PyMOL Python script that loads the backbone (N, CA, C, O; Angstrom):
from pymol import cmd

cmd.read_pdbstr("""\
ATOM      1  N   MET A   1    -174.182 -56.263 -88.474  1.00  0.00           N
ATOM      2  CA  MET A   1    -174.353 -56.363 -90.056  1.00  0.00           C
ATOM      3  C   MET A   1    -175.333 -56.776 -90.774  1.00  0.00           C
ATOM      4  O   MET A   1    -175.344 -56.528 -91.980  1.00  0.00           O
ATOM      5  N   ALA A   2    -176.387 -57.518 -90.144  1.00  0.00           N
ATOM      6  CA  ALA A   2    -177.511 -57.970 -90.612  1.00  0.00           C
ATOM      7  C   ALA A   2    -178.554 -56.806 -90.978  1.00  0.00           C
ATOM      8  O   ALA A   2    -179.253 -56.845 -91.991  1.00  0.00           O
ATOM      9  N   LYS A   3    -178.581 -55.691 -89.969  1.00  0.00           N
ATOM     10  CA  LYS A   3    -179.406 -54.557 -90.355  1.00  0.00           C
ATOM     11  C   LYS A   3    -178.920 -54.008 -91.325  1.00  0.00           C
ATOM     12  O   LYS A   3    -179.736 -53.727 -92.202  1.00  0.00           O
ATOM     13  N   TRP A   4    -177.709 -53.698 -91.543  1.00  0.00           N
ATOM     14  CA  TRP A   4    -177.278 -52.949 -92.832  1.00  0.00           C
ATOM     15  C   TRP A   4    -177.625 -53.769 -93.978  1.00  0.00           C
ATOM     16  O   TRP A   4    -178.005 -53.144 -94.968  1.00  0.00           O
ATOM     17  N   ALA A   5    -177.574 -55.081 -94.062  1.00  0.00           N
ATOM     18  CA  ALA A   5    -177.747 -55.968 -95.096  1.00  0.00           C
ATOM     19  C   ALA A   5    -179.392 -55.789 -95.438  1.00  0.00           C
ATOM     20  O   ALA A   5    -179.773 -55.730 -96.607  1.00  0.00           O
ATOM     21  N   ARG A   6    -180.139 -55.724 -94.528  1.00  0.00           N
ATOM     22  CA  ARG A   6    -181.424 -55.633 -94.461  1.00  0.00           C
ATOM     23  C   ARG A   6    -182.156 -54.256 -95.175  1.00  0.00           C
ATOM     24  O   ARG A   6    -183.163 -54.216 -95.881  1.00  0.00           O
ATOM     25  N   VAL A   7    -181.396 -53.311 -94.787  1.00  0.00           N
ATOM     26  CA  VAL A   7    -181.562 -51.741 -95.410  1.00  0.00           C
ATOM     27  C   VAL A   7    -181.279 -52.003 -96.856  1.00  0.00           C
ATOM     28  O   VAL A   7    -182.133 -51.708 -97.692  1.00  0.00           O
ATOM     29  N   LEU A   8    -180.157 -52.530 -97.201  1.00  0.00           N
ATOM     30  CA  LEU A   8    -179.916 -52.665 -98.861  1.00  0.00           C
ATOM     31  C   LEU A   8    -180.765 -53.344 -99.510  1.00  0.00           C
ATOM     32  O   LEU A   8    -181.106 -53.039-100.653  1.00  0.00           O
ATOM     33  N   GLU A   9    -181.284 -54.497 -98.778  1.00  0.00           N
ATOM     34  CA  GLU A   9    -182.056 -55.469 -99.262  1.00  0.00           C
ATOM     35  C   GLU A   9    -183.593 -54.635 -99.570  1.00  0.00           C
ATOM     36  O   GLU A   9    -184.131 -54.704-100.675  1.00  0.00           O
ATOM     37  N   ALA A  10    -184.165 -53.878 -98.449  1.00  0.00           N
ATOM     38  CA  ALA A  10    -185.539 -53.048 -98.776  1.00  0.00           C
ATOM     39  C   ALA A  10    -185.328 -52.209 -99.737  1.00  0.00           C
ATOM     40  O   ALA A  10    -186.281 -51.914-100.458  1.00  0.00           O
ATOM     41  N   GLN A  11    -184.153 -51.684 -99.950  1.00  0.00           N
ATOM     42  CA  GLN A  11    -183.742 -50.474-101.005  1.00  0.00           C
ATOM     43  C   GLN A  11    -183.562 -51.210-102.401  1.00  0.00           C
ATOM     44  O   GLN A  11    -183.179 -50.517-103.344  1.00  0.00           O
ATOM     45  N   GLY A  12    -183.796 -52.505-102.598  1.00  0.00           N
ATOM     46  CA  GLY A  12    -183.521 -53.177-103.687  1.00  0.00           C
ATOM     47  C   GLY A  12    -181.951 -53.270-104.288  1.00  0.00           C
ATOM     48  O   GLY A  12    -181.600 -53.343-105.466  1.00  0.00           O
ATOM     49  N   ASN A  13    -181.304 -53.248-103.328  1.00  0.00           N
ATOM     50  CA  ASN A  13    -179.868 -53.516-103.642  1.00  0.00           C
ATOM     51  C   ASN A  13    -179.265 -54.666-103.047  1.00  0.00           C
ATOM     52  O   ASN A  13    -178.521 -54.760-102.071  1.00  0.00           O
ATOM     53  N   TYR A  14    -179.814 -55.673-103.966  1.00  0.00           N
ATOM     54  CA  TYR A  14    -179.571 -57.114-103.444  1.00  0.00           C
ATOM     55  C   TYR A  14    -178.124 -57.457-103.662  1.00  0.00           C
ATOM     56  O   TYR A  14    -177.597 -58.199-102.834  1.00  0.00           O
ATOM     57  N   ALA A  15    -177.502 -57.062-104.553  1.00  0.00           N
ATOM     58  CA  ALA A  15    -176.170 -57.654-104.730  1.00  0.00           C
ATOM     59  C   ALA A  15    -175.380 -57.059-103.505  1.00  0.00           C
ATOM     60  O   ALA A  15    -174.789 -57.871-102.793  1.00  0.00           O
ATOM     61  N   GLU A  16    -175.315 -55.791-103.207  1.00  0.00           N
ATOM     62  CA  GLU A  16    -174.678 -55.212-101.849  1.00  0.00           C
ATOM     63  C   GLU A  16    -175.086 -55.996-100.533  1.00  0.00           C
ATOM     64  O   GLU A  16    -174.291 -56.187 -99.612  1.00  0.00           O
ATOM     65  N   ALA A  17    -176.500 -56.464-100.531  1.00  0.00           N
ATOM     66  CA  ALA A  17    -177.065 -57.040 -99.245  1.00  0.00           C
ATOM     67  C   ALA A  17    -176.480 -58.228 -99.109  1.00  0.00           C
ATOM     68  O   ALA A  17    -176.073 -58.618 -98.015  1.00  0.00           O
ATOM     69  N   LEU A  18    -176.352 -59.101-100.482  1.00  0.00           N
ATOM     70  CA  LEU A  18    -175.650 -60.453-100.467  1.00  0.00           C
ATOM     71  C   LEU A  18    -174.611 -60.397-100.331  1.00  0.00           C
ATOM     72  O   LEU A  18    -174.232 -61.362 -99.667  1.00  0.00           O
ATOM     73  N   LYS A  19    -173.522 -59.497-100.713  1.00  0.00           N
ATOM     74  CA  LYS A  19    -172.433 -59.692-100.193  1.00  0.00           C
ATOM     75  C   LYS A  19    -172.155 -59.411 -98.625  1.00  0.00           C
ATOM     76  O   LYS A  19    -171.101 -59.872 -98.187  1.00  0.00           O
ATOM     77  N   ILE A  20    -172.915 -58.767 -97.819  1.00  0.00           N
ATOM     78  CA  ILE A  20    -172.807 -58.548 -96.526  1.00  0.00           C
ATOM     79  C   ILE A  20    -173.342 -59.931 -95.674  1.00  0.00           C
ATOM     80  O   ILE A  20    -172.709 -60.471 -94.766  1.00  0.00           O
ATOM     81  N   TYR A  21    -174.661 -60.362 -96.197  1.00  0.00           N
ATOM     82  CA  TYR A  21    -174.981 -61.665 -95.695  1.00  0.00           C
ATOM     83  C   TYR A  21    -173.778 -62.705 -95.784  1.00  0.00           C
ATOM     84  O   TYR A  21    -173.436 -63.376 -94.810  1.00  0.00           O
ATOM     85  N   ILE A  22    -173.239 -62.775 -96.877  1.00  0.00           N
ATOM     86  CA  ILE A  22    -171.922 -63.880 -97.249  1.00  0.00           C
ATOM     87  C   ILE A  22    -170.881 -63.375 -96.108  1.00  0.00           C
ATOM     88  O   ILE A  22    -170.338 -64.236 -95.416  1.00  0.00           O
ATOM     89  N   ARG A  23    -170.647 -62.273 -95.936  1.00  0.00           N
ATOM     90  CA  ARG A  23    -169.314 -61.985 -95.099  1.00  0.00           C
ATOM     91  C   ARG A  23    -169.825 -62.324 -93.687  1.00  0.00           C
ATOM     92  O   ARG A  23    -169.122 -62.908 -92.862  1.00  0.00           O
ATOM     93  N   SER A  24    -171.093 -61.924 -93.457  1.00  0.00           N
ATOM     94  CA  SER A  24    -171.434 -62.529 -92.040  1.00  0.00           C
ATOM     95  C   SER A  24    -171.604 -63.828 -91.420  1.00  0.00           C
ATOM     96  O   SER A  24    -171.431 -64.071 -90.225  1.00  0.00           O
ATOM     97  N   LEU A  25    -171.981 -64.704 -92.387  1.00  0.00           N
ATOM     98  CA  LEU A  25    -172.399 -66.159 -92.382  1.00  0.00           C
ATOM     99  C   LEU A  25    -171.242 -66.882 -91.732  1.00  0.00           C
ATOM    100  O   LEU A  25    -171.566 -67.694 -90.865  1.00  0.00           O
ATOM    101  N   PRO A  26    -169.725 -66.714 -92.033  1.00  0.00           N
ATOM    102  CA  PRO A  26    -168.745 -67.506 -91.433  1.00  0.00           C
ATOM    103  C   PRO A  26    -168.056 -66.929 -90.352  1.00  0.00           C
ATOM    104  O   PRO A  26    -167.173 -67.501 -89.714  1.00  0.00           O
ATOM    105  N   ILE A  27    -168.489 -65.731 -90.143  1.00  0.00           N
ATOM    106  CA  ILE A  27    -168.375 -65.095 -88.812  1.00  0.00           C
ATOM    107  C   ILE A  27    -169.161 -66.106 -87.701  1.00  0.00           C
ATOM    108  O   ILE A  27    -168.498 -66.629 -86.805  1.00  0.00           O
ATOM    109  N   GLU A  28    -170.531 -66.333 -87.813  1.00  0.00           N
ATOM    110  CA  GLU A  28    -171.215 -66.825 -87.041  1.00  0.00           C
ATOM    111  C   GLU A  28    -170.903 -68.092 -87.072  1.00  0.00           C
ATOM    112  O   GLU A  28    -170.918 -68.518 -85.917  1.00  0.00           O
ATOM    113  N   GLN A  29    -170.635 -68.882 -87.805  1.00  0.00           N
ATOM    114  CA  GLN A  29    -169.911 -70.411 -88.058  1.00  0.00           C
ATOM    115  C   GLN A  29    -168.917 -70.390 -87.155  1.00  0.00           C
ATOM    116  O   GLN A  29    -169.068 -71.084 -86.150  1.00  0.00           O
ATOM    117  N   GLU A  30    -167.944 -69.762 -87.277  1.00  0.00           N
ATOM    118  CA  GLU A  30    -166.679 -69.772 -86.484  1.00  0.00           C
ATOM    119  C   GLU A  30    -166.740 -69.250 -85.226  1.00  0.00           C
ATOM    120  O   GLU A  30    -166.067 -69.785 -84.346  1.00  0.00           O
ATOM    121  N   HIS A  31    -167.471 -68.237 -84.959  1.00  0.00           N
ATOM    122  CA  HIS A  31    -167.059 -67.594 -83.504  1.00  0.00           C
ATOM    123  C   HIS A  31    -168.321 -67.884 -82.684  1.00  0.00           C
ATOM    124  O   HIS A  31    -168.139 -67.844 -81.467  1.00  0.00           O
ATOM    125  N   ASN A  32    -169.510 -68.156 -83.081  1.00  0.00           N
ATOM    126  CA  ASN A  32    -170.796 -68.210 -82.409  1.00  0.00           C
ATOM    127  C   ASN A  32    -171.243 -69.430 -82.206  1.00  0.00           C
ATOM    128  O   ASN A  32    -171.784 -69.731 -81.142  1.00  0.00           O
ATOM    129  N   HIS A  33    -171.086 -70.246 -83.148  1.00  0.00           N
ATOM    130  CA  HIS A  33    -171.675 -71.542 -83.306  1.00  0.00           C
ATOM    131  C   HIS A  33    -173.134 -71.634 -82.935  1.00  0.00           C
ATOM    132  O   HIS A  33    -173.582 -72.643 -82.389  1.00  0.00           O
ATOM    133  N   ASN A  34    -173.915 -70.532 -83.243  1.00  0.00           N
ATOM    134  CA  ASN A  34    -175.447 -70.400 -82.778  1.00  0.00           C
ATOM    135  C   ASN A  34    -175.954 -70.866 -84.020  1.00  0.00           C
ATOM    136  O   ASN A  34    -175.598 -70.335 -85.071  1.00  0.00           O
ATOM    137  N   GLN A  35    -176.866 -71.944 -83.986  1.00  0.00           N
ATOM    138  CA  GLN A  35    -177.533 -72.439 -85.120  1.00  0.00           C
ATOM    139  C   GLN A  35    -178.582 -71.728 -85.582  1.00  0.00           C
ATOM    140  O   GLN A  35    -178.940 -71.836 -86.755  1.00  0.00           O
ATOM    141  N   ASP A  36    -179.221 -70.885 -84.673  1.00  0.00           N
ATOM    142  CA  ASP A  36    -180.468 -69.926 -84.842  1.00  0.00           C
ATOM    143  C   ASP A  36    -179.791 -68.879 -85.881  1.00  0.00           C
ATOM    144  O   ASP A  36    -180.403 -68.378 -86.825  1.00  0.00           O
ATOM    145  N   LEU A  37    -178.746 -68.686 -85.635  1.00  0.00           N
ATOM    146  CA  LEU A  37    -178.217 -67.305 -86.492  1.00  0.00           C
ATOM    147  C   LEU A  37    -177.692 -67.746 -87.564  1.00  0.00           C
ATOM    148  O   LEU A  37    -177.705 -66.934 -88.490  1.00  0.00           O
ATOM    149  N   ILE A  38    -177.035 -69.175 -87.870  1.00  0.00           N
ATOM    150  CA  ILE A  38    -176.714 -69.755 -88.941  1.00  0.00           C
ATOM    151  C   ILE A  38    -177.825 -69.713 -89.691  1.00  0.00           C
ATOM    152  O   ILE A  38    -177.739 -69.025 -90.708  1.00  0.00           O
ATOM    153  N   ASP A  39    -179.116 -70.398 -89.421  1.00  0.00           N
ATOM    154  CA  ASP A  39    -180.178 -70.493 -90.174  1.00  0.00           C
ATOM    155  C   ASP A  39    -180.761 -69.273 -90.788  1.00  0.00           C
ATOM    156  O   ASP A  39    -181.319 -69.181 -91.882  1.00  0.00           O
ATOM    157  N   TYR A  40    -180.490 -68.145 -89.701  1.00  0.00           N
ATOM    158  CA  TYR A  40    -181.024 -67.081 -90.061  1.00  0.00           C
ATOM    159  C   TYR A  40    -180.499 -66.537 -91.276  1.00  0.00           C
ATOM    160  O   TYR A  40    -181.232 -65.995 -92.103  1.00  0.00           O
ATOM    161  N   TYR A  41    -178.987 -66.683 -91.452  1.00  0.00           N
ATOM    162  CA  TYR A  41    -178.262 -66.069 -92.722  1.00  0.00           C
ATOM    163  C   TYR A  41    -178.443 -66.928 -93.815  1.00  0.00           C
ATOM    164  O   TYR A  41    -178.306 -66.421 -94.928  1.00  0.00           O
ATOM    165  N   ILE A  42    -178.787 -68.393 -93.723  1.00  0.00           N
ATOM    166  CA  ILE A  42    -179.294 -69.129 -94.429  1.00  0.00           C
ATOM    167  C   ILE A  42    -180.548 -68.714 -95.329  1.00  0.00           C
ATOM    168  O   ILE A  42    -180.626 -68.656 -96.556  1.00  0.00           O
ATOM    169  N   ASN A  43    -181.602 -68.413 -94.250  1.00  0.00           N
ATOM    170  CA  ASN A  43    -182.912 -67.687 -94.507  1.00  0.00           C
ATOM    171  C   ASN A  43    -182.763 -66.405 -95.503  1.00  0.00           C
ATOM    172  O   ASN A  43    -183.468 -66.213 -96.493  1.00  0.00           O
ATOM    173  N   ALA A  44    -181.725 -65.581 -95.053  1.00  0.00           N
ATOM    174  CA  ALA A  44    -181.645 -64.279 -95.617  1.00  0.00           C
ATOM    175  C   ALA A  44    -181.098 -64.432 -97.104  1.00  0.00           C
ATOM    176  O   ALA A  44    -181.358 -63.598 -97.970  1.00  0.00           O
ATOM    177  N   LEU A  45    -180.292 -65.604 -97.340  1.00  0.00           N
ATOM    178  CA  LEU A  45    -179.652 -65.724 -98.631  1.00  0.00           C
ATOM    179  C   LEU A  45    -180.539 -66.213 -99.630  1.00  0.00           C
ATOM    180  O   LEU A  45    -180.487 -65.951-100.832  1.00  0.00           O
ATOM    181  N   ALA A  46    -181.528 -67.096 -98.923  1.00  0.00           N
ATOM    182  CA  ALA A  46    -182.574 -67.803 -99.955  1.00  0.00           C
ATOM    183  C   ALA A  46    -183.223 -66.617-100.977  1.00  0.00           C
ATOM    184  O   ALA A  46    -183.288 -66.722-102.202  1.00  0.00           O
ATOM    185  N   PRO A  47    -183.585 -65.717-100.351  1.00  0.00           N
ATOM    186  CA  PRO A  47    -184.470 -64.629-101.064  1.00  0.00           C
ATOM    187  C   PRO A  47    -183.420 -63.906-102.126  1.00  0.00           C
ATOM    188  O   PRO A  47    -183.830 -63.614-103.249  1.00  0.00           O
ATOM    189  N   MET A  48    -182.217 -63.661-101.782  1.00  0.00           N
ATOM    190  CA  MET A  48    -181.188 -62.938-102.593  1.00  0.00           C
ATOM    191  C   MET A  48    -180.758 -64.026-103.919  1.00  0.00           C
ATOM    192  O   MET A  48    -180.491 -63.669-105.067  1.00  0.00           O
ATOM    193  N   LEU A  49    -180.780 -65.382-103.410  1.00  0.00           N
ATOM    194  CA  LEU A  49    -180.676 -66.197-104.627  1.00  0.00           C
ATOM    195  C   LEU A  49    -181.969 -66.112-105.890  1.00  0.00           C
ATOM    196  O   LEU A  49    -181.920 -66.065-107.119  1.00  0.00           O
ATOM    197  N   LYS A  50    -182.929 -66.118-105.042  1.00  0.00           N
ATOM    198  CA  LYS A  50    -184.268 -66.018-106.040  1.00  0.00           C
ATOM    199  C   LYS A  50    -184.113 -64.682-106.768  1.00  0.00           C
ATOM    200  O   LYS A  50    -184.130 -64.679-107.999  1.00  0.00           O
ATOM    201  N   GLN A  51    -183.969 -63.602-106.114  1.00  0.00           N
ATOM    202  CA  GLN A  51    -183.818 -62.447-106.864  1.00  0.00           C
ATOM    203  C   GLN A  51    -182.903 -62.363-107.774  1.00  0.00           C
ATOM    204  O   GLN A  51    -183.190 -61.992-108.912  1.00  0.00           O
ATOM    205  N   LEU A  52    -181.310 -62.789-107.314  1.00  0.00           N
ATOM    206  CA  LEU A  52    -180.587 -62.357-108.525  1.00  0.00           C
ATOM    207  C   LEU A  52    -180.308 -63.570-109.417  1.00  0.00           C
ATOM    208  O   LEU A  52    -179.611 -63.383-110.414  1.00  0.00           O
ATOM    209  N   GLY A  53    -180.802 -64.847-109.148  1.00  0.00           N
ATOM    210  CA  GLY A  53    -180.776 -65.951-110.057  1.00  0.00           C
ATOM    211  C   GLY A  53    -179.212 -66.696-109.524  1.00  0.00           C
ATOM    212  O   GLY A  53    -178.372 -66.145-108.813  1.00  0.00           O
ATOM    213  N   GLU A  54    -179.144 -68.024-110.076  1.00  0.00           N
ATOM    214  CA  GLU A  54    -178.208 -68.712-109.600  1.00  0.00           C
ATOM    215  C   GLU A  54    -176.765 -68.160-110.162  1.00  0.00           C
ATOM    216  O   GLU A  54    -175.788 -68.119-109.414  1.00  0.00           O
ATOM    217  N   SER A  55    -176.714 -67.807-111.310  1.00  0.00           N
ATOM    218  CA  SER A  55    -175.219 -67.310-111.932  1.00  0.00           C
ATOM    219  C   SER A  55    -174.968 -66.383-111.220  1.00  0.00           C
ATOM    220  O   SER A  55    -173.895 -66.562-110.642  1.00  0.00           O
ATOM    221  N   LEU A  56    -175.642 -65.076-110.871  1.00  0.00           N
ATOM    222  CA  LEU A  56    -175.137 -64.121-110.227  1.00  0.00           C
ATOM    223  C   LEU A  56    -174.822 -64.271-108.796  1.00  0.00           C
ATOM    224  O   LEU A  56    -173.859 -63.747-108.237  1.00  0.00           O
ATOM    225  N   PHE A  57    -175.683 -65.005-108.259  1.00  0.00           N
ATOM    226  CA  PHE A  57    -175.701 -65.274-107.027  1.00  0.00           C
ATOM    227  C   PHE A  57    -174.209 -66.074-106.690  1.00  0.00           C
ATOM    228  O   PHE A  57    -173.497 -65.614-105.797  1.00  0.00           O
ATOM    229  N   GLN A  58    -173.808 -67.215-107.405  1.00  0.00           N
ATOM    230  CA  GLN A  58    -172.594 -67.801-107.339  1.00  0.00           C
ATOM    231  C   GLN A  58    -171.460 -66.853-107.738  1.00  0.00           C
ATOM    232  O   GLN A  58    -170.417 -66.861-107.085  1.00  0.00           O
ATOM    233  N   ALA A  59    -171.604 -66.137-108.659  1.00  0.00           N
ATOM    234  CA  ALA A  59    -170.542 -65.068-108.966  1.00  0.00           C
ATOM    235  C   ALA A  59    -170.204 -64.103-107.761  1.00  0.00           C
ATOM    236  O   ALA A  59    -169.052 -63.998-107.341  1.00  0.00           O
ATOM    237  N   ILE A  60    -171.211 -63.442-107.257  1.00  0.00           N
ATOM    238  CA  ILE A  60    -171.087 -62.942-106.175  1.00  0.00           C
ATOM    239  C   ILE A  60    -170.303 -63.492-105.033  1.00  0.00           C
ATOM    240  O   ILE A  60    -169.445 -62.907-104.372  1.00  0.00           O
ATOM    241  N   TRP A  61    -170.752 -64.748-104.908  1.00  0.00           N
ATOM    242  CA  TRP A  61    -170.381 -65.480-103.607  1.00  0.00           C
ATOM    243  C   TRP A  61    -168.716 -65.799-103.901  1.00  0.00           C
ATOM    244  O   TRP A  61    -167.905 -65.804-102.976  1.00  0.00           O
ATOM    245  N   ARG A  62    -168.426 -66.000-104.980  1.00  0.00           N
ATOM    246  CA  ARG A  62    -166.951 -66.430-105.482  1.00  0.00           C
ATOM    247  C   ARG A  62    -165.944 -65.105-105.445  1.00  0.00           C
ATOM    248  O   ARG A  62    -164.738 -65.161-105.204  1.00  0.00           O
ATOM    249  N   GLU A  63    -166.661 -63.970-105.720  1.00  0.00           N
ATOM    250  CA  GLU A  63    -166.071 -62.788-105.702  1.00  0.00           C
ATOM    251  C   GLU A  63    -165.944 -62.429-104.109  1.00  0.00           C
ATOM    252  O   GLU A  63    -164.925 -61.829-103.769  1.00  0.00           O
ATOM    253  N   THR A  64    -166.601 -62.651-103.436  1.00  0.00           N
ATOM    254  CA  THR A  64    -166.926 -62.133-101.951  1.00  0.00           C
ATOM    255  C   THR A  64    -165.910 -62.894-101.066  1.00  0.00           C
ATOM    256  O   THR A  64    -165.175 -62.343-100.247  1.00  0.00           O
ATOM    257  N   THR A  65    -165.951 -64.233-101.323  1.00  0.00           N
ATOM    258  CA  THR A  65    -165.220 -65.311-100.722  1.00  0.00           C
ATOM    259  C   THR A  65    -163.996 -65.963-101.242  1.00  0.00           C
ATOM    260  O   THR A  65    -163.267 -66.711-100.590  1.00  0.00           O
ATOM    261  N   GLY A  66    -163.840 -65.614-102.460  1.00  0.00           N
ATOM    262  CA  GLY A  66    -162.656 -66.233-103.218  1.00  0.00           C
ATOM    263  C   GLY A  66    -162.753 -67.719-103.595  1.00  0.00           C
ATOM    264  O   GLY A  66    -161.918 -68.302-104.288  1.00  0.00           O
ATOM    265  N   LYS A  67    -163.866 -68.277-103.064  1.00  0.00           N
ATOM    266  CA  LYS A  67    -164.247 -69.641-103.307  1.00  0.00           C
ATOM    267  C   LYS A  67    -165.578 -69.980-103.751  1.00  0.00           C
ATOM    268  O   LYS A  67    -166.464 -69.128-103.807  1.00  0.00           O
ATOM    269  N   GLU A  68    -165.752 -71.156-104.061  1.00  0.00           N
ATOM    270  CA  GLU A  68    -167.144 -71.538-104.448  1.00  0.00           C
ATOM    271  C   GLU A  68    -167.916 -71.899-103.089  1.00  0.00           C
ATOM    272  O   GLU A  68    -167.282 -72.258-102.097  1.00  0.00           O
ATOM    273  N   CYS A  69    -168.981 -71.813-103.089  1.00  0.00           N
ATOM    274  CA  CYS A  69    -169.877 -72.130-102.158  1.00  0.00           C
ATOM    275  C   CYS A  69    -170.046 -73.551-101.857  1.00  0.00           C
ATOM    276  O   CYS A  69    -170.344 -74.253-102.823  1.00  0.00           O
ATOM    277  N   THR A  70    -169.890 -74.249-100.469  1.00  0.00           N
ATOM    278  CA  THR A  70    -169.717 -75.433-100.244  1.00  0.00           C
ATOM    279  C   THR A  70    -171.141 -76.255-100.632  1.00  0.00           C
ATOM    280  O   THR A  70    -172.253 -75.729-100.599  1.00  0.00           O
ATOM    281  N   ARG A  71    -170.945 -77.265-100.902  1.00  0.00           N
ATOM    282  CA  ARG A  71    -172.108 -78.115-101.341  1.00  0.00           C
ATOM    283  C   ARG A  71    -173.158 -78.370-100.187  1.00  0.00           C
ATOM    284  O   ARG A  71    -174.347 -78.653-100.335  1.00  0.00           O
ATOM    285  N   GLU A  72    -172.491 -78.217 -99.060  1.00  0.00           N
ATOM    286  CA  GLU A  72    -173.503 -78.308 -97.846  1.00  0.00           C
ATOM    287  C   GLU A  72    -174.434 -77.207 -97.765  1.00  0.00           C
ATOM    288  O   GLU A  72    -175.655 -77.335 -97.685  1.00  0.00           O
ATOM    289  N   MET A  73    -173.660 -75.886 -97.793  1.00  0.00           N
ATOM    290  CA  MET A  73    -174.174 -74.445 -97.683  1.00  0.00           C
ATOM    291  C   MET A  73    -175.158 -74.333 -98.755  1.00  0.00           C
ATOM    292  O   MET A  73    -176.298 -73.919 -98.542  1.00  0.00           O
ATOM    293  N   ARG A  74    -174.653 -74.768-100.138  1.00  0.00           N
ATOM    294  CA  ARG A  74    -175.445 -74.554-101.521  1.00  0.00           C
ATOM    295  C   ARG A  74    -176.841 -75.273-101.198  1.00  0.00           C
ATOM    296  O   ARG A  74    -177.888 -74.627-101.230  1.00  0.00           O
ATOM    297  N   GLU A  75    -176.814 -76.502-100.916  1.00  0.00           N
ATOM    298  CA  GLU A  75    -178.156 -77.193-100.610  1.00  0.00           C
ATOM    299  C   GLU A  75    -178.935 -76.500 -99.769  1.00  0.00           C
ATOM    300  O   GLU A  75    -180.100 -76.299-100.115  1.00  0.00           O
ATOM    301  N   ALA A  76    -178.442 -75.974 -98.450  1.00  0.00           N
ATOM    302  CA  ALA A  76    -179.210 -75.627 -97.681  1.00  0.00           C
ATOM    303  C   ALA A  76    -179.775 -74.167 -98.006  1.00  0.00           C
ATOM    304  O   ALA A  76    -180.823 -73.767 -97.497  1.00  0.00           O
ATOM    305  N   ILE A  77    -179.045 -73.434 -98.848  1.00  0.00           N
ATOM    306  CA  ILE A  77    -179.806 -72.093 -99.157  1.00  0.00           C
ATOM    307  C   ILE A  77    -180.633 -72.604-100.424  1.00  0.00           C
ATOM    308  O   ILE A  77    -181.845 -72.389-100.399  1.00  0.00           O
ATOM    309  N   TRP A  78    -180.092 -73.262-101.529  1.00  0.00           N
ATOM    310  CA  TRP A  78    -181.400 -73.684-102.352  1.00  0.00           C
ATOM    311  C   TRP A  78    -182.520 -74.223-101.889  1.00  0.00           C
ATOM    312  O   TRP A  78    -183.602 -73.863-102.352  1.00  0.00           O
ATOM    313  N   GLN A  79    -182.435 -75.168-100.904  1.00  0.00           N
ATOM    314  CA  GLN A  79    -183.818 -75.626-100.259  1.00  0.00           C
ATOM    315  C   GLN A  79    -184.536 -74.859 -99.760  1.00  0.00           C
ATOM    316  O   GLN A  79    -185.741 -75.106 -99.731  1.00  0.00           O
ATOM    317  N   GLU A  80    -183.931 -73.469 -99.107  1.00  0.00           N
ATOM    318  CA  GLU A  80    -184.663 -72.681 -98.676  1.00  0.00           C
ATOM    319  C   GLU A  80    -185.340 -71.672 -99.714  1.00  0.00           C
ATOM    320  O   GLU A  80    -186.497 -71.255 -99.653  1.00  0.00           O
ATOM    321  N   ARG A  81    -184.396 -71.371-100.660  1.00  0.00           N
ATOM    322  CA  ARG A  81    -185.429 -70.741-102.109  1.00  0.00           C
ATOM    323  C   ARG A  81    -186.192 -71.202-102.310  1.00  0.00           C
ATOM    324  O   ARG A  81    -187.261 -70.592-102.316  1.00  0.00           O
ATOM    325  N   ASP A  82    -186.131 -72.817-102.655  1.00  0.00           N
ATOM    326  CA  ASP A  82    -187.361 -73.587-103.052  1.00  0.00           C
ATOM    327  C   ASP A  82    -188.554 -73.554-102.218  1.00  0.00           C
ATOM    328  O   ASP A  82    -189.627 -73.949-102.675  1.00  0.00           O
ATOM    329  N   LYS A  83    -188.441 -73.080-100.947  1.00  0.00           N
ATOM    330  CA  LYS A  83    -189.682 -72.963 -99.964  1.00  0.00           C
ATOM    331  C   LYS A  83    -190.256 -71.763-100.222  1.00  0.00           C
ATOM    332  O   LYS A  83    -191.414 -71.681 -99.813  1.00  0.00           O
ATOM    333  N   LEU A  84    -189.724 -70.590-100.892  1.00  0.00           N
ATOM    334  CA  LEU A  84    -190.308 -69.316-101.143  1.00  0.00           C
ATOM    335  C   LEU A  84    -191.260 -69.452-102.391  1.00  0.00           C
ATOM    336  O   LEU A  84    -192.155 -68.615-102.508  1.00  0.00           O
ATOM    337  N   GLY A  85    -191.153 -70.273-103.167  1.00  0.00           N
ATOM    338  CA  GLY A  85    -192.266 -70.570-104.231  1.00  0.00           C
ATOM    339  C   GLY A  85    -191.773 -69.791-105.620  1.00  0.00           C
ATOM    340  O   GLY A  85    -192.462 -69.850-106.638  1.00  0.00           O
TER     341      GLY A  85
END
""", "prot")
cmd.dss("prot")
cmd.show_as("cartoon", "prot")
cmd.util.cbc("prot")
cmd.orient("prot")
């Protein structure tokens, strides 16, 4: 799924790429418990946040998951976004 999201991102279709990244993250968290892959998705979400802005990012998150981004996840993504400059 990550490859598909990267293609969409390269095409400038950030909203659709974001939805795929958001859907993929809990799968990694629940089934693989691979911190490197979880970090990969957090790092992939950060440019989406920067590109789309907080309001649209959060709206897409809610639309995709049916709930708010957890505080822990939000802090991790926002921290990575801030590193992007």
